[in-house]
C-alpha atoms as a printed R data frame, in Angstrom:
    type eleno elety resid chain resno       x       y       z
1   ATOM     1    CA   MET     A     1 104.758 144.081 211.490
2   ATOM     2    CA   ASN     A     2 102.892 144.361 208.282
3   ATOM     3    CA   GLN     A     3 101.891 140.883 207.147
4   ATOM     4    CA   ASN     A     4 100.083 142.151 204.048
5   ATOM     5    CA   PHE     A     5 103.253 143.511 202.425
6   ATOM     6    CA   ASN     A     6 103.871 140.252 200.508
7   ATOM     7    CA   GLN     A     7 100.355 140.261 199.139
8   ATOM     8    CA   LEU     A     8 100.567 143.731 197.596
9   ATOM     9    CA   GLN     A     9 101.588 143.273 193.965
10  ATOM    10    CA   ILE     A    10 101.070 145.524 191.007
11  ATOM    11    CA   ARG     A    11 100.558 143.703 187.749
12  ATOM    12    CA   PHE     A    12 100.670 145.142 184.272
13  ATOM    13    CA   PRO     A    13  99.908 142.357 181.858
14  ATOM    14    CA   GLY     A    14 101.285 142.972 178.370
15  ATOM    15    CA   LEU     A    15 103.601 145.790 179.533
16  ATOM    16    CA   GLY     A    16 106.705 143.897 178.330
17  ATOM    17    CA   CYS     A    17 105.350 143.738 174.805
18  ATOM    18    CA   TRP     A    18 104.665 147.499 174.783
19  ATOM    19    CA   VAL     A    19 108.159 148.257 176.134
20  ATOM    20    CA   PHE     A    20 109.668 146.135 173.354
21  ATOM    21    CA   VAL     A    21 107.576 147.845 170.650
22  ATOM    22    CA   LEU     A    22 108.390 151.335 171.978
23  ATOM    23    CA   GLY     A    23 112.108 150.466 172.320
24  ATOM    24    CA   THR     A    24 112.223 149.137 168.772
25  ATOM    25    CA   ALA     A    25 110.467 152.233 167.444
26  ATOM    26    CA   TRP     A    26 112.904 154.493 169.321
27  ATOM    27    CA   LEU     A    27 115.923 152.495 168.013
28  ATOM    28    CA   LEU     A    28 114.644 152.696 164.429
29  ATOM    29    CA   GLY     A    29 114.082 156.435 164.815
30  ATOM    30    CA   ALA     A    30 117.507 157.077 166.318
31  ATOM    31    CA   ILE     A    31 119.667 154.841 164.116
32  ATOM    32    CA   GLY     A    32 117.464 154.051 161.195
33  ATOM    33    CA   LEU     A    33 116.708 150.747 159.551
34  ATOM    34    CA   GLY     A    34 119.823 150.938 157.354
35  ATOM    35    CA   GLY     A    35 122.132 151.245 160.360
36  ATOM    36    CA   ILE     A    36 120.548 148.271 162.100
37  ATOM    37    CA   LEU     A    37 120.792 146.136 158.964
38  ATOM    38    CA   LYS     A    38 124.430 147.127 158.423
39  ATOM    39    CA   PHE     A    39 125.284 146.280 162.026
40  ATOM    40    CA   THR     A    40 123.479 142.925 161.799
41  ATOM    41    CA   PHE     A    41 125.259 142.083 158.529
42  ATOM    42    CA   ALA     A    42 128.656 143.031 160.000
43  ATOM    43    CA   LEU     A    43 128.007 140.929 163.093
44  ATOM    44    CA   VAL     A    44 126.996 137.854 161.069
45  ATOM    45    CA   LEU     A    45 129.999 138.325 158.757
46  ATOM    46    CA   PHE     A    46 132.346 138.554 161.747
47  ATOM    47    CA   ILE     A    47 130.860 135.422 163.332
48  ATOM    48    CA   PHE     A    48 131.485 133.406 160.157
49  ATOM    49    CA   LEU     A    49 134.851 134.929 159.148
50  ATOM    50    CA   ALA     A    50 136.572 134.957 162.546
51  ATOM    51    CA   PRO     A    51 137.086 131.140 162.729
52  ATOM    52    CA   VAL     A    52 138.270 131.012 159.102
53  ATOM    53    CA   LEU     A    53 140.800 133.801 159.674
54  ATOM    54    CA   ALA     A    54 141.970 132.189 162.918
55  ATOM    55    CA   PHE     A    55 142.468 128.854 161.115
56  ATOM    56    CA   LEU     A    56 144.502 130.525 158.349
57  ATOM    57    CA   ALA     A    57 146.617 132.408 160.895
58  ATOM    58    CA   ILE     A    58 147.400 129.193 162.789
59  ATOM    59    CA   GLN     A    59 148.320 127.420 159.521
60  ATOM    60    CA   PHE     A    60 150.668 130.284 158.582
61  ATOM    61    CA   TRP     A    61 152.305 130.229 162.021
62  ATOM    62    CA   LEU     A    62 152.755 126.434 161.931
63  ATOM    63    CA   GLN     A    63 154.274 126.615 158.453
64  ATOM    64    CA   ARG     A    64 156.894 129.069 159.713
65  ATOM    65    CA   ASN     A    65 157.642 127.362 163.058
66  ATOM    66    CA   LEU     A    66 157.209 123.612 162.495
67  ATOM    67    CA   VAL     A    67 160.423 121.688 161.782
68  ATOM    68    CA   LYS     A    68 160.353 118.256 160.161
69  ATOM    69    CA   GLY     A    69 163.496 116.182 159.814
70  ATOM    70    CA   ASN     A    70 165.415 113.140 160.989
71  ATOM    71    CA   CYS     A    71 167.470 112.547 164.109
72  ATOM    72    CA   PRO     A    72 171.146 113.050 163.180
73  ATOM    73    CA   VAL     A    73 172.121 109.974 165.209
74  ATOM    74    CA   CYS     A    74 169.507 107.303 164.446
75  ATOM    75    CA   GLU     A    75 167.603 108.811 161.458
76  ATOM    76    CA   GLN     A    76 164.252 108.625 163.310
77  ATOM    77    CA   PRO     A    77 161.699 110.949 161.610
78  ATOM    78    CA   LEU     A    78 160.874 113.830 163.979
79  ATOM    79    CA   THR     A    79 158.605 116.872 164.107
80  ATOM    80    CA   SER     A    80 159.022 119.757 166.535
81  ATOM    81    CA   LEU     A    81 158.633 123.506 166.945
82  ATOM    82    CA   LYS     A    82 161.573 125.727 166.016
83  ATOM    83    CA   ASN     A    83 164.065 126.581 168.806
84  ATOM    84    CA   LEU     A    84 162.794 123.784 171.045
85  ATOM    85    CA   LYS     A    85 165.060 121.271 172.805
86  ATOM    86    CA   MET     A    86 163.802 117.708 172.973
87  ATOM    87    CA   PRO     A    87 165.116 114.160 173.383
88  ATOM    88    CA   CYS     A    88 164.916 111.760 170.458
89  ATOM    89    CA   PRO     A    89 162.229 109.173 171.329
90  ATOM    90    CA   ASN     A    90 164.272 106.404 169.695
91  ATOM    91    CA   CYS     A    91 167.871 106.907 170.884
92  ATOM    92    CA   GLY     A    92 167.441 109.494 173.684
93  ATOM    93    CA   THR     A    93 169.912 112.025 172.225
94  ATOM    94    CA   GLU     A    94 169.194 115.628 173.240
95  ATOM    95    CA   LEU     A    95 168.266 117.518 170.072
96  ATOM    96    CA   SER     A    96 167.716 121.157 169.234
97  ATOM    97    CA   ALA     A    97 165.274 122.052 166.454
98  ATOM    98    CA   THR     A    98 166.598 124.794 164.162
99  ATOM    99    CA   ALA     A    99 165.295 126.223 160.898
100 ATOM   100    CA   GLU     A   100 167.606 123.845 158.975
101 ATOM   101    CA   GLY     A   101 166.548 120.703 160.850
102 ATOM   102    CA   PHE     A   102 167.611 118.855 163.995
103 ATOM   103    CA   GLU     A   103 171.058 119.189 165.579
104 ATOM   104    CA   ARG     A   104 172.560 117.463 168.574
105 ATOM   105    CA   PHE     A   105 172.379 119.719 171.603
106 ATOM   106    CA   ALA     A   106 175.769 120.338 173.194
107 ATOM   107    CA   ALA     A   107 176.071 121.994 176.594
108 ATOM   108    CA   ASP     A   108 178.447 124.911 177.192
109 ATOM   109    CA   GLY     A   109 182.074 123.830 177.084
110 ATOM   110    CA   VAL     A   110 181.366 120.676 175.055
111 ATOM   111    CA   ILE     A   111 182.741 120.408 171.546
112 ATOM   112    CA   ASP     A   112 180.383 118.582 169.217
113 ATOM   113    CA   VAL     A   113 182.195 116.975 166.300
114 ATOM   114    CA   GLN     A   114 180.399 116.030 163.120
115 ATOM   115    CA   VAL     A   115 182.061 113.069 161.451
116 ATOM   116    CA   VAL     A   116 182.324 112.995 157.675
117 ATOM   117    CA   ASP     A   117 182.872 109.709 155.854
118 ATOM   118    CA   VAL     A   118 185.818 110.134 153.476
119 ATOM   119    CA   GLN     A   119 186.560 107.606 150.744
120 ATOM   120    CA   SER     A   120 190.024 106.170 151.207
121 ATOM   121    CA   SER     A   121 192.634 106.416 148.486
122 ATOM   122    CA   ALA     A   122 193.184 103.535 146.094
123 ATOM   123    CA   VAL     A   123 196.890 103.478 147.009
124 ATOM   124    CA   ASN     A   124 197.989 100.651 149.263
125 ATOM   125    CA   LEU     A   125 201.130 100.605 151.340
126 ATOM   126    CA   SER     A   126 203.125  98.585 148.812
127 ATOM   127    CA   GLY     A   127 202.903 101.406 146.257
128 ATOM   128    CA   MET     A   128 200.447  99.672 143.922
129 ATOM   129    CA   ASN     A   129 196.816 100.723 143.621
130 ATOM   130    CA   LEU     A   130 194.005  98.230 144.079
131 ATOM   131    CA   SER     A   131 193.716  97.526 140.352
132 ATOM   132    CA   GLY     A   132 197.304  96.214 140.271
133 ATOM   133    CA   SER     A   133 198.797  98.954 138.094
134 ATOM   134    CA   ALA     A   134 201.449 101.501 139.018
135 ATOM   135    CA   PRO     A   135 200.196 104.546 140.912
136 ATOM   136    CA   SER     A   136 199.438 107.708 138.932
137 ATOM   137    CA   GLU     A   137 200.680 111.219 139.797
138 ATOM   138    CA   ALA     A   138 197.500 111.919 141.781
139 ATOM   139    CA   ASP     A   139 198.001 108.689 143.746
140 ATOM   140    CA   ALA     A   140 201.650 109.510 144.363
141 ATOM   141    CA   THR     A   141 200.797 112.764 146.136
142 ATOM   142    CA   THR     A   142 198.161 111.114 148.338
143 ATOM   143    CA   ASP     A   143 199.277 109.176 151.384
144 ATOM   144    CA   ALA     A   144 196.633 106.747 152.662
145 ATOM   145    CA   THR     A   145 197.696 107.274 156.280
146 ATOM   146    CA   THR     A   146 197.384 111.089 156.255
147 ATOM   147    CA   ILE     A   147 194.201 112.832 157.316
148 ATOM   148    CA   ASP     A   148 193.869 116.542 156.614
149 ATOM   149    CA   VAL     A   149 192.041 118.324 159.449
150 ATOM   150    CA   GLU     A   150 191.167 122.000 159.731
151 ATOM   151    CA   VAL     A   151 190.632 123.356 163.256
152 ATOM   152    CA   GLU     A   152 189.162 126.772 163.930
153 ATOM   153    CA   ARG     A   153 189.128 128.279 167.405
154 ATOM   154    CA   LEU     A   154 186.117 130.455 168.129
155 ATOM   155    CA   THR     A   155 186.621 133.783 169.849
156 ATOM   156    CA   ASP     A   156 184.583 134.734 172.897
157 ATOM   157    CA   ALA     A   157 182.367 136.957 170.716
158 ATOM   158    CA   ASP     A   158 181.434 133.945 168.545
159 ATOM   159    CA   ASN     A   159 180.603 131.746 171.566
160 ATOM   160    CA   GLY     A   160 178.075 133.996 173.225
């Protein structure tokens, strides 16, 4: 075996500097100084503008997809992404975030009823209103025990 193989080394001190100078001269001759400066300027501009544009894009996306509102059951202030189902942290009600706000999530086959508080009529059962005078024509047509309800049955096309 040749033991002297590891000792044979060729050294060219300063060759790296000459390769760099010759490479730079060749690059300047091929592209020109204007092309190199334009590329350097474009690269620096991209490095500084890319984070700013990404930040603006994320802000725009959040503005379109972030829903702020209150829980319809307990009025807890909530924030969520649009079309996301989540439980209310206060009352535990399953909620669905829509563009209009938060709605209670109802599974298939469950009818969710929204209750509306209606002011009762001033007519009592004895025929006198609460102020003690005789009922007017509007009071005469209103019965305090009658509740008017409208029910609409959805077709299969509306359900799915």
